C-alpha positions, 0 to 999 in steps of 0.5 A, spaced: 093 101 546 097 098 552 095 100 559 101 102 563 102 103 570 108 107 573 110 108 580 113 115 582 117 116 588 121 122 591 124 124 597 129 130 595 125 136 594 119 131 592 113 136 591 118 140 586 120 133 583 114 130 582 110 136 579 116 136 574 116 129 573 109 129 571 109 134 567 115 131 563 111 124 563 105 128 560 109 131 554 112 124 553 106 119 554 100 124 554 094 124 559 095 121 565 091 118 571 093 119 578 093 116 584 093 120 591 100 122 593 102 118 599 108 120 604 111 114 607 118 112 610 124 111 606 125 103 605 132 100 606 136 106 608 135 112 613 133 118 609 127 123 609 120 120 607 118 119 600 112 122 597 109 116 592 104 115 587 102 111 581 100 114 574 097 110 569 097 112 561 095 108 554 101 107 549 102 104 543 110 104 544 114 098 545 115 096 552 123 097 551 121 104 549 117 106 555 122 104 559 127 108 555 123 114 556 122 113 563 129 113 564 130 119 560 125 123 565 128 120 571 135 122 569 133 129 567 131 130 575 137 126 578 142 131 581 148 127 581 150 120 578 146 113 579 148 111 586 146 106 590 138 103 588 136 104 596 138 111 597 135 118 596 132 120 590 129 126 586 125 122 582 124 114 581 120 112 576 118 104 576 114 101 570 110 097 574 105 094 569 105 094 561 098 091 559 099 083 562 106 082 560 110 078 564 117 079 563 123 076 567 130 079 564 136 081 568 134 088 570 127 088 568 121 085 572 114 086 569 110 086 573 114 089 579 115 085 585 114 091 589 107 091 587 105 086 593 111 087 597 110 095 599 103 099 601 106 105 598 106 101 591 100 097 592 095 102 595 096 107 589 095 102 584 089 099 587 086 106 587 087 107 579 087 100 577 083 096 582 079 092 577 085 090 573 088 083 575 095 082 577 098 078 571 102 072 575 097 072 581 090 073 578 087 077 583 085 084 582 089 089 585 083 091 590 083 084 592 091 084 593 090 091 597 084 088 601 089 082 603 095 086 604 098 087 611 096 094 612 100 095 619 107 094 616 107 101 613 104 108 615 101 111 609 099 119 609 095 122 604 098 128 601 095 134 598 099 137 592 096 141 587 097 137 580 094 138 574 090 131 572 
């Protein structure tokens, strides 16, 4: 089984879309390990705050099948066509890690570069996979979080009743 970690974000009716998105992920991939949910400002555009978290699961599916599954769940939650990447989102699902795979192809980067760039990705990932090592950097996610400039982004924990 391969350990997979997915970044989840929403700033359009985020509580509803995160609940619905997690239910869809459970139906498709099974049991999920969930981080704390954090509110953070939109990055790259002016918009409502996002709610973000990381979900982990194990799978025997190939990486392309996991990506396709995430795109299907994401598409089912969008209220309009694709639009620009840096824009409000009902549900944004990013494959952060697929085991120790390093994949650099057009449109696909695993591990995701955002892991070490943004607190709203790194902090929840460090919660659920703190002892795992970044496939390119070699440091654990807990070590990366401890070294991260935590003053650049404000993360506020959010209590949202979710099924684990």
